[in-house]
Structures are given as structure tokens and as C-alpha cells.
LUMPA-434864 format. One record per atom (N, C-alpha, C): residue number from 0; residue in three letters; atom name; x, y, z. Coordinates in pm, whole numbers. Each point is the difference from the previous one (the first is absolute). Layout:
% LUMPA-434864
<r k="NUM" r="ALA" a="CA" east="X" north="Y" up="Z"/>
...
This chain:
% LUMPA-434864
<r k="0" r="MET" a="N" east="70" north="-124" up="-20"/>
<r k="0" r="MET" a="CA" east="-91" north="116" up="32"/>
<r k="0" r="MET" a="C" east="115" north="112" up="-21"/>
<r k="1" r="PRO" a="N" east="-37" north="59" up="-63"/>
<r k="1" r="PRO" a="CA" east="92" north="177" up="10"/>
<r k="1" r="PRO" a="C" east="-43" north="66" up="81"/>
<r k="2" r="PRO" a="N" east="84" north="101" up="73"/>
<r k="2" r="PRO" a="CA" east="-33" north="87" up="76"/>
<r k="2" r="PRO" a="C" east="-21" north="99" up="-52"/>
<r k="3" r="LYS" a="N" east="-102" north="62" up="108"/>
<r k="3" r="LYS" a="CA" east="-109" north="109" up="31"/>
<r k="3" r="LYS" a="C" east="78" north="139" up="-67"/>
<r k="4" r="PRO" a="N" east="-5" north="85" up="-82"/>
<r k="4" r="PRO" a="CA" east="19" north="139" up="11"/>
<r k="4" r="PRO" a="C" east="14" north="73" up="102"/>
<r k="5" r="SER" a="N" east="138" north="80" up="34"/>
<r k="5" r="SER" a="CA" east="-29" north="56" up="97"/>
<r k="5" r="SER" a="C" east="36" north="135" up="-37"/>
<r k="6" r="ASP" a="N" east="47" north="121" up="85"/>
<r k="6" r="ASP" a="CA" east="-47" north="138" up="-34"/>
<r k="6" r="ASP" a="C" east="148" north="35" up="-105"/>
<r k="7" r="ASN" a="N" east="78" north="-98" up="-33"/>
<r k="7" r="ASN" a="CA" east="155" north="-13" up="-145"/>
<r k="7" r="ASN" a="C" east="-83" north="-42" up="-105"/>
<r k="8" r="ALA" a="N" east="-135" north="-24" up="-15"/>
<r k="8" r="ALA" a="CA" east="-79" north="-44" up="-88"/>
<r k="8" r="ALA" a="C" east="11" north="138" up="-97"/>
<r k="9" r="PHE" a="N" east="-4" north="-78" up="-105"/>
<r k="9" r="PHE" a="CA" east="-59" north="87" up="-109"/>
<r k="9" r="PHE" a="C" east="-72" north="49" up="-87"/>
<r k="10" r="LYS" a="N" east="-145" north="23" up="39"/>
<r k="10" r="LYS" a="CA" east="-135" north="-26" up="-79"/>
<r k="10" r="LYS" a="C" east="-25" north="91" up="-112"/>
<r k="11" r="ALA" a="N" east="-117" north="-90" up="-52"/>
<r k="11" r="ALA" a="CA" east="-63" north="44" up="-140"/>
<r k="11" r="ALA" a="C" east="-169" north="-41" up="14"/>
<r k="12" r="SER" a="N" east="-70" north="118" up="-31"/>
<r k="12" r="SER" a="CA" east="-155" north="-103" up="-32"/>
<r k="12" r="SER" a="C" east="-46" north="49" up="-123"/>
<r k="13" r="HIS" a="N" east="-107" north="-79" up="-10"/>
<r k="13" r="HIS" a="CA" east="-100" north="74" up="-109"/>
<r k="13" r="HIS" a="C" east="-139" north="-26" up="-9"/>
<r k="14" r="LYS" a="N" east="-59" north="108" up="21"/>
<r k="14" r="LYS" a="CA" east="-145" north="41" up="86"/>
<r k="14" r="LYS" a="C" east="-84" north="-54" up="-137"/>
<r k="15" r="PHE" a="N" east="-120" north="-65" up="26"/>
<r k="15" r="PHE" a="CA" east="-108" north="19" up="-66"/>
<r k="15" r="PHE" a="C" east="34" north="-72" up="-158"/>
<r k="16" r="ALA" a="N" east="69" north="-114" up="20"/>
<r k="16" r="ALA" a="CA" east="53" north="-59" up="-166"/>
<r k="16" r="ALA" a="C" east="-116" north="-68" up="-38"/>
<r k="17" r="ARG" a="N" east="-25" north="-5" up="-133"/>
<r k="17" r="ARG" a="CA" east="-100" north="-103" up="-68"/>
<r k="17" r="ARG" a="C" east="30" north="-116" up="-23"/>
<r k="18" r="ILE" a="N" east="40" north="-51" up="105"/>
<r k="18" r="ILE" a="CA" east="-12" north="-156" up="-14"/>
<r k="18" r="ILE" a="C" east="-30" north="-67" up="148"/>
<r k="19" r="ALA" a="N" east="-104" north="-137" up="-16"/>
<r k="19" r="ALA" a="CA" east="-28" north="-70" up="118"/>
<r k="19" r="ALA" a="C" east="93" north="-17" up="37"/>
<r k="20" r="PRO" a="N" east="-9" north="29" up="187"/>
<r k="20" r="PRO" a="CA" east="80" north="-85" up="35"/>
<r k="20" r="PRO" a="C" east="115" north="-128" up="19"/>
<r k="21" r="ARG" a="N" east="-160" north="-76" up="-30"/>
<r k="21" r="ARG" a="CA" east="52" north="-146" up="27"/>
<r k="21" r="ARG" a="C" east="122" north="-32" up="-153"/>
<r k="22" r="LYS" a="N" east="-42" north="74" up="-102"/>
<r k="22" r="LYS" a="CA" east="108" north="-8" up="-100"/>
<r k="22" r="LYS" a="C" east="116" north="38" up="-15"/>
<r k="23" r="ALA" a="N" east="7" north="94" up="102"/>
<r k="23" r="ALA" a="CA" east="152" north="83" up="10"/>
<r k="23" r="ALA" a="C" east="67" north="-71" up="85"/>
<r k="24" r="ARG" a="N" east="-100" north="-8" up="145"/>
<r k="24" r="ARG" a="CA" east="100" north="-86" up="101"/>
<r k="24" r="ARG" a="C" east="28" north="-149" up="-46"/>
<r k="25" r="LEU" a="N" east="26" north="-50" up="-151"/>
<r k="25" r="LEU" a="CA" east="62" north="-118" up="-41"/>
<r k="25" r="LEU" a="C" east="131" north="77" up="-69"/>
<r k="26" r="CYS" a="N" east="8" north="60" up="-7"/>
<r k="26" r="CYS" a="CA" east="161" north="27" up="-31"/>
<r k="26" r="CYS" a="C" east="49" north="107" up="90"/>
<r k="27" r="ALA" a="N" east="-86" north="70" up="110"/>
<r k="27" r="ALA" a="CA" east="91" north="27" up="134"/>
<r k="27" r="ALA" a="C" east="34" north="-108" up="62"/>
<r k="28" r="ASP" a="N" east="-46" north="-91" up="38"/>
<r k="28" r="ASP" a="CA" east="40" north="-137" up="25"/>
<r k="28" r="ASP" a="C" east="129" north="-15" up="-83"/>
<r k="29" r="LEU" a="N" east="10" north="-17" up="-89"/>
<r k="29" r="LEU" a="CA" east="131" north="-68" up="-116"/>
<r k="29" r="LEU" a="C" east="179" north="94" up="83"/>
<r k="30" r="ILE" a="N" east="-53" north="133" up="68"/>
<r k="30" r="ILE" a="CA" east="136" north="67" up="-7"/>
<r k="30" r="ILE" a="C" east="38" north="17" up="136"/>
<r k="31" r="ARG" a="N" east="-93" north="-38" up="149"/>
<r k="31" r="ARG" a="CA" east="53" north="-1" up="86"/>
<r k="31" r="ARG" a="C" east="84" north="-24" up="47"/>
<r k="32" r="GLY" a="N" east="73" north="36" up="78"/>
<r k="32" r="GLY" a="CA" east="119" north="-21" up="41"/>
<r k="32" r="GLY" a="C" east="159" north="-52" up="-81"/>
<r k="33" r="LYS" a="N" east="-36" north="52" up="-117"/>
<r k="33" r="LYS" a="CA" east="102" north="-55" up="-114"/>
<r k="33" r="LYS" a="C" east="94" north="171" up="14"/>
<r k="34" r="GLY" a="N" east="79" north="41" up="-92"/>
<r k="34" r="GLY" a="CA" east="99" north="70" up="-31"/>
<r k="34" r="GLY" a="C" east="-59" north="85" up="-87"/>
<r k="35" r="VAL" a="N" east="43" north="141" up="-45"/>
<r k="35" r="VAL" a="CA" east="-115" north="33" up="-83"/>
<r k="35" r="VAL" a="C" east="51" north="8" up="-150"/>
<r k="36" r="ASP" a="N" east="154" north="-75" up="-23"/>
<r k="36" r="ASP" a="CA" east="9" north="-40" up="-162"/>
<r k="36" r="ASP" a="C" east="-52" north="-84" up="5"/>
<r k="37" r="ASP" a="N" east="-36" north="-139" up="64"/>
<r k="37" r="ASP" a="CA" east="-70" north="-121" up="-9"/>
<r k="37" r="ASP" a="C" east="-154" north="58" up="-58"/>
<r k="38" r="ALA" a="N" east="-85" north="96" up="135"/>
<r k="38" r="ALA" a="CA" east="-60" north="2" up="-23"/>
<r k="38" r="ALA" a="C" east="-92" north="52" up="-120"/>
<r k="39" r="LEU" a="N" east="112" north="128" up="-52"/>
<r k="39" r="LEU" a="CA" east="-25" north="92" up="-94"/>
<r k="39" r="LEU" a="C" east="21" north="-95" up="-104"/>
<r k="40" r="ALA" a="N" east="57" north="-117" up="-26"/>
<r k="40" r="ALA" a="CA" east="1" north="-73" up="-115"/>
<r k="40" r="ALA" a="C" east="-122" north="-127" up="-19"/>
<r k="41" r="SER" a="N" east="-23" north="-11" up="129"/>
<r k="41" r="SER" a="CA" east="-138" north="-142" up="26"/>
<r k="41" r="SER" a="C" east="-164" north="119" up="-48"/>
<r k="42" r="LEU" a="N" east="44" north="123" up="9"/>
<r k="42" r="LEU" a="CA" east="-114" north="92" up="-11"/>
<r k="42" r="LEU" a="C" east="-32" north="46" up="-154"/>
<r k="43" r="GLU" a="N" east="138" north="-7" up="-61"/>
<r k="43" r="GLU" a="CA" east="40" north="107" up="-125"/>
<r k="43" r="GLU" a="C" east="-94" north="-159" up="-93"/>
<r k="44" r="PHE" a="N" east="36" north="-82" up="-35"/>
<r k="44" r="PHE" a="CA" east="-45" north="-212" up="-21"/>
<r k="44" r="PHE" a="C" east="-100" north="-23" up="3"/>
<r k="45" r="SER" a="N" east="-94" north="63" up="122"/>
<r k="45" r="SER" a="CA" east="-101" north="-58" up="30"/>
<r k="45" r="SER" a="C" east="-122" north="88" up="-24"/>
<r k="46" r="PRO" a="N" east="-51" north="-169" up="-102"/>
<r k="46" r="PRO" a="CA" east="-156" north="53" up="-122"/>
<r k="46" r="PRO" a="C" east="-71" north="44" up="104"/>
<r k="47" r="LYS" a="N" east="6" north="-3" up="130"/>
<r k="47" r="LYS" a="CA" east="-146" north="105" up="77"/>
<r k="47" r="LYS" a="C" east="5" north="127" up="-57"/>
<r k="48" r="ARG" a="N" east="-100" north="37" up="34"/>
<r k="48" r="ARG" a="CA" east="-42" north="148" up="-55"/>
<r k="48" r="ARG" a="C" east="1" north="101" up="135"/>
<r k="49" r="GLY" a="N" east="37" north="-100" up="130"/>
<r k="49" r="GLY" a="CA" east="32" north="84" up="147"/>
<r k="49" r="GLY" a="C" east="119" north="32" up="-52"/>
<r k="50" r="ALA" a="N" east="112" north="-68" up="-33"/>
<r k="50" r="ALA" a="CA" east="117" north="7" up="24"/>
<r k="50" r="ALA" a="C" east="26" north="150" up="-71"/>
<r k="51" r="TRP" a="N" east="-49" north="54" up="-98"/>
<r k="51" r="TRP" a="CA" east="15" north="109" up="-61"/>
<r k="51" r="TRP" a="C" east="16" north="128" up="132"/>
<r k="52" r="PHE" a="N" east="-147" north="25" up="73"/>
<r k="52" r="PHE" a="CA" east="12" north="53" up="70"/>
<r k="52" r="PHE" a="C" east="66" north="-18" up="180"/>
<r k="53" r="ILE" a="N" east="44" north="-98" up="-1"/>
<r k="53" r="ILE" a="CA" east="104" north="-73" up="114"/>
<r k="53" r="ILE" a="C" east="117" north="78" up="-15"/>
<r k="54" r="LYS" a="N" east="56" north="-51" up="-105"/>
<r k="54" r="LYS" a="CA" east="131" north="55" up="-73"/>
<r k="54" r="LYS" a="C" east="20" north="189" up="32"/>
<r k="55" r="SER" a="N" east="-144" north="47" up="-63"/>
<r k="55" r="SER" a="CA" east="50" north="148" up="22"/>
<r k="55" r="SER" a="C" east="30" north="37" up="131"/>
<r k="56" r="VAL" a="N" east="-62" north="-64" up="86"/>
<r k="56" r="VAL" a="CA" east="-42" north="15" up="145"/>
<r k="56" r="VAL" a="C" east="192" north="-32" up="36"/>
<r k="57" r="LEU" a="N" east="15" north="-120" up="-33"/>
<r k="57" r="LEU" a="CA" east="145" north="-40" up="68"/>
<r k="57" r="LEU" a="C" east="103" north="95" up="-54"/>
<r k="58" r="LYS" a="N" east="13" north="77" up="-105"/>
<r k="58" r="LYS" a="CA" east="91" north="76" up="-51"/>
<r k="58" r="LYS" a="C" east="-16" north="113" up="77"/>
<r k="59" r="SER" a="N" east="-159" north="82" up="42"/>
<r k="59" r="SER" a="CA" east="35" north="89" up="104"/>
<r k="59" r="SER" a="C" east="15" north="-10" up="82"/>
<r k="60" r="ALA" a="N" east="36" north="-116" up="80"/>
<r k="60" r="ALA" a="CA" east="35" north="-2" up="146"/>
<r k="60" r="ALA" a="C" east="183" north="-46" up="-26"/>
<r k="61" r="ILE" a="N" east="50" north="-29" up="-87"/>
<r k="61" r="ILE" a="CA" east="141" north="-23" up="-17"/>
<r k="61" r="ILE" a="C" east="31" north="166" up="-43"/>
<r k="62" r="ALA" a="N" east="-51" north="67" up="-37"/>
<r k="62" r="ALA" a="CA" east="-3" north="127" up="-21"/>
<r k="62" r="ALA" a="C" east="36" north="95" up="97"/>
<r k="63" r="ASN" a="N" east="-66" north="-25" up="72"/>
<r k="63" r="ASN" a="CA" east="-65" north="97" up="192"/>
<r k="63" r="ASN" a="C" east="169" north="-98" up="31"/>
<r k="64" r="ALA" a="N" east="-24" north="-113" up="8"/>
<r k="64" r="ALA" a="CA" east="161" north="-8" up="30"/>
<r k="64" r="ALA" a="C" east="122" north="9" up="-16"/>
<r k="65" r="GLU" a="N" east="16" north="84" up="-109"/>
<r k="65" r="GLU" a="CA" east="106" north="11" up="-72"/>
<r k="65" r="GLU" a="C" east="42" north="156" up="18"/>
<r k="66" r="GLU" a="N" east="-110" north="69" up="-24"/>
<r k="66" r="GLU" a="CA" east="-41" north="137" up="118"/>
<r k="66" r="GLU" a="C" east="43" north="-22" up="155"/>
<r k="67" r="ALA" a="N" east="-18" north="-69" up="38"/>
<r k="67" r="ALA" a="CA" east="68" north="-13" up="156"/>
<r k="67" r="ALA" a="C" east="149" north="-37" up="-51"/>
<r k="68" r="ASN" a="N" east="43" north="7" up="-78"/>
<r k="68" r="ASN" a="CA" east="157" north="-87" up="0"/>
<r k="68" r="ASN" a="C" east="36" north="-143" up="75"/>
<r k="69" r="ALA" a="N" east="-103" north="-112" up="-55"/>
<r k="69" r="ALA" a="CA" east="10" north="-86" up="31"/>
<r k="69" r="ALA" a="C" east="41" north="-115" up="-59"/>
<r k="70" r="ASP" a="N" east="100" north="-122" up="17"/>
<r k="70" r="ASP" a="CA" east="37" north="-99" up="-87"/>
<r k="70" r="ASP" a="C" east="-97" north="-55" up="-65"/>
<r k="71" r="ILE" a="N" east="-20" north="36" up="-119"/>
<r k="71" r="ILE" a="CA" east="0" north="-74" up="-85"/>
<r k="71" r="ILE" a="C" east="-54" north="-137" up="-58"/>
<r k="72" r="GLY" a="N" east="131" north="-36" up="50"/>
<r k="72" r="GLY" a="CA" east="9" north="-183" up="-52"/>
<r k="72" r="GLY" a="C" east="-12" north="-69" up="132"/>
<r k="73" r="ARG" a="N" east="-25" north="63" up="86"/>
<r k="73" r="ARG" a="CA" east="-52" north="-64" up="141"/>
<r k="73" r="ARG" a="C" east="-168" north="-12" up="-1"/>
<r k="74" r="LEU" a="N" east="-76" north="81" up="-74"/>
<r k="74" r="LEU" a="CA" east="-129" north="12" up="12"/>
<r k="74" r="LEU" a="C" east="-78" north="-125" up="-4"/>
<r k="75" r="PHE" a="N" east="-90" north="-26" up="45"/>
<r k="75" r="PHE" a="CA" east="-91" north="-111" up="-10"/>
<r k="75" r="PHE" a="C" east="-145" north="35" up="71"/>
<r k="76" r="VAL" a="N" east="-100" north="-74" up="-69"/>
<r k="76" r="VAL" a="CA" east="-122" north="37" up="36"/>
<r k="76" r="VAL" a="C" east="-70" north="-63" up="122"/>
<r k="77" r="ALA" a="N" east="-2" north="134" up="50"/>
<r k="77" r="ALA" a="CA" east="-57" north="-17" up="182"/>
<r k="77" r="ALA" a="C" east="-154" north="-79" up="17"/>
<r k="78" r="GLU" a="N" east="-77" north="141" up="-49"/>
<r k="78" r="GLU" a="CA" east="-113" north="-52" up="-51"/>
<r k="78" r="GLU" a="C" east="-64" north="81" up="-115"/>
<r k="79" r="SER" a="N" east="-87" north="-131" up="-50"/>
<r k="79" r="SER" a="CA" east="-104" north="31" up="-123"/>
<r k="79" r="SER" a="C" east="-141" north="-51" up="94"/>
<r k="80" r="ARG" a="N" east="-80" north="133" up="-31"/>
<r k="80" r="ARG" a="CA" east="-102" north="-65" up="59"/>
<r k="80" r="ARG" a="C" east="-131" north="53" up="-78"/>
<r k="81" r="ILE" a="N" east="-148" north="-19" up="-45"/>
<r k="81" r="ILE" a="CA" east="-54" north="43" up="-65"/>
<r k="81" r="ILE" a="C" east="-132" north="-29" up="82"/>
<r k="82" r="ASP" a="N" east="-56" north="179" up="15"/>
<r k="82" r="ASP" a="CA" east="-132" north="-33" up="63"/>
<r k="82" r="ASP" a="C" east="-80" north="57" up="-65"/>
<r k="83" r="GLU" a="N" east="-139" north="-79" up="27"/>
<r k="83" r="GLU" a="CA" east="-88" north="121" up="-84"/>
<r k="83" r="GLU" a="C" east="-58" north="124" up="53"/>
<r k="84" r="GLY" a="N" east="-73" north="24" up="-191"/>
<r k="84" r="GLY" a="CA" east="5" north="121" up="8"/>
<r k="84" r="GLY" a="C" east="-164" north="-2" up="-31"/>
<r k="85" r="PRO" a="N" east="-37" north="158" up="-48"/>
<r k="85" r="PRO" a="CA" east="-160" north="-9" up="25"/>
<r k="85" r="PRO" a="C" east="-78" north="-59" up="-135"/>
<r k="86" r="THR" a="N" east="-94" north="-48" up="-27"/>
<r k="86" r="THR" a="CA" east="-72" north="-67" up="-104"/>
<r k="86" r="THR" a="C" east="-49" north="37" up="-83"/>
<r k="87" r="ILE" a="N" east="36" north="51" up="-117"/>
<r k="87" r="ILE" a="CA" east="-87" north="121" up="-72"/>
<r k="87" r="ILE" a="C" east="-145" north="-126" up="-74"/>
<r k="88" r="LYS" a="N" east="-111" north="29" up="-9"/>
<r k="88" r="LYS" a="CA" east="-120" north="-54" up="24"/>
<r k="88" r="LYS" a="C" east="-95" north="22" up="-161"/>
<r k="89" r="ARG" a="N" east="4" north="-16" up="-100"/>
<r k="89" r="ARG" a="CA" east="-78" north="-34" up="-116"/>
<r k="89" r="ARG" a="C" east="-72" north="-96" up="-30"/>
<r k="90" r="PHE" a="N" east="-139" north="32" up="-110"/>
<r k="90" r="PHE" a="CA" east="-83" north="-53" up="17"/>
<r k="90" r="PHE" a="C" east="3" north="-84" up="-190"/>
<r k="91" r="GLN" a="N" east="-13" north="-81" up="-10"/>
<r k="91" r="GLN" a="CA" east="-19" north="-73" up="-113"/>
<r k="91" r="GLN" a="C" east="-199" north="-2" up="-56"/>
<r k="92" r="PRO" a="N" east="-9" north="52" up="-93"/>
<r k="92" r="PRO" a="CA" east="-184" north="-98" up="-55"/>
<r k="92" r="PRO" a="C" east="39" north="-73" up="-59"/>
<r k="93" r="LYS" a="N" east="-146" north="-122" up="46"/>
<r k="93" r="LYS" a="CA" east="-31" north="-95" up="-3"/>
<r k="93" r="LYS" a="C" east="-80" north="-19" up="-81"/>
<r k="94" r="ASP" a="N" east="-78" north="-108" up="0"/>
<r k="94" r="ASP" a="CA" east="-134" north="0" up="-73"/>
<r k="94" r="ASP" a="C" east="-136" north="-4" up="78"/>
<r k="95" r="ARG" a="N" east="-55" north="20" up="-55"/>
<r k="95" r="ARG" a="CA" east="-184" north="15" up="46"/>
<r k="95" r="ARG" a="C" east="60" north="92" up="156"/>
<r k="96" r="GLY" a="N" east="62" north="120" up="-32"/>
<r k="96" r="GLY" a="CA" east="11" north="98" up="73"/>
<r k="96" r="GLY" a="C" east="48" north="-27" up="170"/>
<r k="97" r="ARG" a="N" east="97" north="-57" up="-16"/>
<r k="97" r="ARG" a="CA" east="119" north="-83" up="90"/>
<r k="97" r="ARG" a="C" east="122" north="47" up="-13"/>
<r k="98" r="SER" a="N" east="82" north="35" up="104"/>
<r k="98" r="SER" a="CA" east="126" north="79" up="-4"/>
<r k="98" r="SER" a="C" east="97" north="-95" up="73"/>
<r k="99" r="HIS" a="N" east="94" north="2" up="11"/>
<r k="99" r="HIS" a="CA" east="113" north="-108" up="52"/>
<r k="99" r="HIS" a="C" east="128" north="131" up="54"/>
<r k="100" r="ALA" a="N" east="70" north="-49" up="92"/>
<r k="100" r="ALA" a="CA" east="88" north="67" up="56"/>
<r k="100" r="ALA" a="C" east="107" north="-52" up="-13"/>
<r k="101" r="ILE" a="N" east="80" north="139" up="-97"/>
<r k="101" r="ILE" a="CA" east="133" north="-33" up="-9"/>
<r k="101" r="ILE" a="C" east="96" north="72" up="127"/>
<r k="102" r="MET" a="N" east="83" north="-59" up="12"/>
<r k="102" r="MET" a="CA" east="71" north="20" up="191"/>
<r k="102" r="MET" a="C" east="130" north="71" up="-76"/>
<r k="103" r="LYS" a="N" east="40" north="76" up="-22"/>
<r k="103" r="LYS" a="CA" east="153" north="47" up="-75"/>
<r k="103" r="LYS" a="C" east="67" north="9" up="121"/>
<r k="104" r="ARG" a="N" east="116" north="-102" up="110"/>
<r k="104" r="ARG" a="CA" east="19" north="35" up="36"/>
<r k="104" r="ARG" a="C" east="148" north="94" up="17"/>
<r k="105" r="THR" a="N" east="63" north="64" up="117"/>
<r k="105" r="THR" a="CA" east="112" north="91" up="-56"/>
<r k="105" r="THR" a="C" east="95" north="-70" up="153"/>
<r k="106" r="CYS" a="N" east="133" north="8" up="31"/>
<r k="106" r="CYS" a="CA" east="86" north="-15" up="97"/>
<r k="106" r="CYS" a="C" east="125" north="88" up="47"/>
<r k="107" r="HIS" a="N" east="91" north="-2" up="112"/>
<r k="107" r="HIS" a="CA" east="30" north="82" up="7"/>
<r k="107" r="HIS" a="C" east="191" north="-70" up="34"/>
<r k="108" r="ILE" a="N" east="49" north="18" up="-84"/>
<r k="108" r="ILE" a="CA" east="139" north="-117" up="35"/>
<r k="108" r="ILE" a="C" east="64" north="89" up="31"/>
<r k="109" r="HIS" a="N" east="109" north="-62" up="113"/>
<r k="109" r="HIS" a="CA" east="67" north="47" up="114"/>
<r k="109" r="HIS" a="C" east="164" north="-95" up="-25"/>
<r k="110" r="VAL" a="N" east="134" north="50" up="-71"/>
<r k="110" r="VAL" a="CA" east="76" north="-62" up="15"/>
<r k="110" r="VAL" a="C" east="123" north="83" up="66"/>
<r k="111" r="ALA" a="N" east="88" north="-78" up="111"/>
<r k="111" r="ALA" a="CA" east="100" north="59" up="104"/>
<r k="111" r="ALA" a="C" east="143" north="-91" up="-78"/>
<r k="112" r="VAL" a="N" east="81" north="80" up="-4"/>
<r k="112" r="VAL" a="CA" east="150" north="-73" up="15"/>
<r k="112" r="VAL" a="C" east="33" north="11" up="105"/>
<r k="113" r="GLY" a="N" east="139" north="-81" up="32"/>
<r k="113" r="GLY" a="CA" east="77" north="-10" up="120"/>
<r k="113" r="GLY" a="C" east="128" north="-15" up="-101"/>
<r k="114" r="VAL" a="N" east="73" north="59" up="135"/>
<r k="114" r="VAL" a="CA" east="157" north="-14" up="35"/>
<r k="114" r="VAL" a="C" east="29" north="-174" up="64"/>
<r k="115" r="ARG" a="N" east="90" north="-29" up="-141"/>
<r k="115" r="ARG" a="CA" east="37" north="-185" up="127"/>
<r k="115" r="ARG" a="C" east="130" north="39" up="90"/>
């Protein structure tokens, strides 16, 4: 189990991302605890749509670490968490005057990198 993010972790987040949390968690679980180079490579070649969202947040967390003059070679993904955001509700007209609800789910993506 990777260590918890501490005060010296560098964080980034993407709020209200237009992807279902269940689908984004598949990619978030893929990179948790890995080094940033391995995590970026995994996300780059992943066929999942959520990989694109998480990769951009991970790059932002790495940039935050660079701004604080952290050693980039020793960084690892300390936390990758997907929280559920608000659901956008839409309706699709159906036959005989009925309608079916369409739930467009959003999520909040949180990534933190730490120094080993």
C-alpha cells in the first residue's frame, strides 16, 4: 500500500470533469503508487478515455512540484482519487408521451505526487 500524501505532497485537481467517476477510477487505480514516469507512460498508452483527463492533472501536479524545486526523478503518485461531482440531468423523449432520464455524471479528479 503506498504511503499517504503528506504536507510535502504536491497536489492538483480537475473539478467537474465530464466523465463518469466509475470510468475514471479505472485509470486512477492504474497509476496509484507508481513513479511519475511509469504513470505517464501507462496513461499515454491506455485506451481508456479517462486516461486523458488524469494525465493532464498528473502533469499539473508534476509542474507544481517543479515550481517548488522538488527532485523530479524521485517523484511518485502518492494519491489518485476520484470523487463524484454533480449529476447533470437530461430527458430523452420516448414513445407515447413518455420520457427517460439521462444522467450525465461528473467527477472531481485529485492527484498528489510526493518525493520518495
